[in-house]
C-alpha positions in Angstrom: 103.4 121.8 -10.7 106.8 120.8 -11.9 108.4 122.1 -8.9 106.0 120.0 -6.9 107.2 116.8 -8.9 110.8 117.6 -8.6 110.4 118.0 -4.5 108.2 114.7 -4.4 110.8 112.8 -6.4 113.7 114.1 -4.3 111.7 113.2 -1.2 111.2 109.5 -2.5 114.7 109.2 -3.6 116.1 110.5 -0.3 113.7 108.2 1.7 114.9 105.3 -0.3 118.5 105.9 0.2 118.0 106.4 4.1 115.6 103.4 4.0 118.1 101.1 2.4 120.8 102.0 4.9 118.6 101.1 7.8 118.6 97.4 7.1 120.7 95.5 9.9 123.4 93.3 9.0 123.8 90.0 10.7 127.0 89.6 12.7 129.9 87.5 11.2 130.0 83.7 12.1 132.6 83.1 14.8 134.5 80.2 16.3 134.2 77.9 13.4 135.8 74.5 14.6 136.1 70.8 13.5 135.7 68.1 16.1 133.9 65.2 14.5 131.5 67.9 13.2 132.0 71.2 11.4 130.6 73.6 14.3 130.2 77.5 14.8 128.6 79.8 17.2 125.0 80.6 16.4 124.2 84.2 15.0 121.3 86.0 16.6 118.2 86.3 14.2 119.9 83.9 11.5 117.4 81.7 9.6 120.0 79.7 7.7 123.8 79.4 7.3 125.4 79.1 3.7 128.3 76.8 4.0 130.7 76.3 1.1 132.9 73.2 1.5 135.7 73.0 -1.2 133.3 74.6 -3.6 130.4 72.7 -2.7 127.4 74.9 -1.2 125.1 73.7 1.7 122.3 75.7 3.3 121.6 74.6 6.7 119.4 75.8 9.4 121.6 74.9 12.3 125.2 76.0 13.1 126.9 72.7 12.3 127.5 70.3 9.2 128.7 66.8 9.4 131.7 65.8 7.3 133.3 62.6 7.5 135.5 61.8 4.6 139.2 62.2 4.7 140.8 65.0 3.2 141.7 68.8 3.2 138.8 71.4 3.4 138.5 75.0 2.9 135.1 76.3 4.3 133.4 79.6 4.2 130.2 80.3 6.3 127.8 83.3 6.3 124.6 83.9 8.1 121.3 84.6 6.3 117.8 86.0 7.4 114.7 87.6 6.3 114.8 91.3 6.9 118.5 91.6 7.5 121.6 91.8 5.3 123.8 88.7 5.1 126.6 88.5 7.5 130.0 88.9 6.3 131.8 85.7 5.1 134.1 83.7 7.7 136.8 81.1 6.6 138.3 78.0 8.2 140.6 75.2 6.9 141.0 72.0 8.4 142.1 68.3 7.4 140.6 64.9 8.3 143.1 62.1 8.5 142.1 58.9 9.8 144.9 56.4 11.0 144.2 53.2 9.0 147.6 52.0 10.1 146.8 52.4 13.8 147.8 49.3 15.7 145.2 47.3 17.6 146.4 44.8 20.2 143.8 42.3 21.2 143.8 40.3 24.4 141.7 38.0 26.5 141.8 37.7 30.3 139.0 35.5 31.9 136.5 35.7 29.1 136.8 39.2 28.7 138.2 40.3 25.2 139.7 43.9 25.1 141.8 46.2 22.9 143.2 49.5 22.8 141.0 52.4 21.6 141.7 54.1 18.2 141.5 57.7 17.9 138.6 59.0 15.8 137.1 55.5 15.5 133.2 55.5 15.6 133.0 51.8 16.3 134.7 48.3 16.3 134.0 45.1 14.5 135.0 42.1 16.5 135.1 38.8 14.4 134.8 35.5 16.0 134.9 33.0 13.4 132.2 33.8 10.9 130.3 36.1 13.5 130.7 39.9 13.2 129.9 41.9 16.1 129.6 45.7 16.1 130.6 47.5 19.3 131.0 50.9 20.5 133.4 50.2 23.1 136.9 48.2 23.4 135.8 45.1 25.4 133.4 42.3 24.9 132.4 39.5 27.5 133.0 36.1 25.9 130.9 33.1 27.3 132.8 29.9 26.9 136.1 28.7 25.2 137.3 30.3 22.0 137.8 27.7 19.4 137.8 30.0 16.1 140.0 32.8 15.3 139.0 36.1 16.8 140.2 39.6 15.7 139.0 43.3 15.7 139.2 46.2 13.4 138.3 49.9 13.9 135.7 51.9 11.8 136.1 55.5 11.1 133.2 57.9 10.3 133.9 57.7 6.6 133.6 54.2 6.5 137.3 53.3 6.3 138.9 50.9 8.6 142.2 49.8 10.1 143.8 46.5 9.6 142.8 43.6 11.4 144.3 43.2 15.1 146.5 40.6 16.1 144.7 37.3 15.8 143.7 35.1 18.8 143.0 31.4 18.5 
């Protein structure tokens, strides 16, 4: 009987050891990049991604994360899934720097107000007197004659802005 228990215990132990080694590991996250969003290639079978950004952890179900604030970033990402071993951690560093000193030159030609594009700006505020107009592009068709001051400034993803453009009046 004692021998039978030893054999059963050995069988269970060996089965457990080999069974643990059969858990598949997710492949590591690849091609981490920042271009308005932090993105990476999707990992097959992944349910979630654990993203650590400068010490703050996020769990997301998609292979991207929106980051807008200016600053330097140290990022690590790994994939998770039920029934799989977590992937190895992948790391990436990047910096977001908006040019709040960008020069905007505003001009008017036949009722068309236009200005130069500012890199990384998400939109612009055109100010005509006390009216503020949000625009996604760099021109605005104005009806009538301008009798008030006109200027424009660019808005960045983190809400910061450039200084005003030159003033038309």
